[in-house]
N, C-alpha and C positions, 0 to 999 in steps of 0.2 A: 493546418494541424487540426485533428479531431479530438474533442474532449468529451469524456463521458463521466458522469457522476455514478460511481459504483457502490457508494456507501454513504449514508447519512444517519447517524445513530448517537443516542446518549449512552455512554459507557459508564459502568461502575468500575472501581479499581480492579485491575487484572482480568477483566472480562474479555472473552474472545468472540469473534464472529467469523463466519466462513462466507467468502464471496466468490462466485463463479467469474473467472477472468481468463482470457487467453492473450498473452503478450503478442504483439505484432512485430517483434524483431527489434533490432538495434535502435536505440533512441526512445523506446517506449518509457514513459515515466509514470510513477504513482505518487501523487501528492496528497498529503493529509493536512487539514487545517482545523484548528479549534475556534471557538467563538472569540477569543482574544487575538487571533491572527498569528499564533505560533504555528510553525510548519514542521513537517517531516517529509523528506523527499527520498524516493527510491528509484534507481535507474536500472532498467532491464539489461542484464549481461547475458548474452547468448553463447551457447556452445554449439556451433553449427554441425560439428562432426557427430555429436550425440543427439542433436535435435532437442536439447534441453537448455536450461538456464536458471537464473535466479535474479531477484531484485536486490541490488547492492544499495546499502544505506549510504546516502550522500550527505544528508543533514537530518538531524532528529532532535528537535526541541520538545517533543511530546512524550518521549518514552515508549513509542509504538514499536512493536515487533511484528515482522512479517515472515511467514513461512509459506513457500510456494510449493504446491504439489501439482501434478499434471492436470491442468484445467481449472484450478481454483487456488485461492490463497486463504490463509488463516491470519487474521489481524488480531493482535493481543494488545489491549490498552495497558498503559503503565500503571503506576501506583495510586493515581488519583482519578476520581470521576471527572469526565469531560464529554462534551459533545464533539464528535469528529465527523468531518465530511471528507470523503476520499474521491479524488478526481483522477481518472486514467487518461493520460495524454499520449496520443499516437503521432 
């Protein structure tokens, strides 16, 4: 399994960041973690007919929101400031 750190940033409340990312099909995961070990996990759900998909929230202790657009994602932090590190697992 290949892992890539795609984001490491101190966020203020409700701040957003854009990350270039291209999901690699079924089973791709996006995992966020803060400094205290809390996690948010998103699993790529593909639609092979339309060649599109989205990151489905599996677990989210961080209040992170994800919006996927063709080739990039927008990450929005929740209501409090925190350091987030995002890892893309293929």
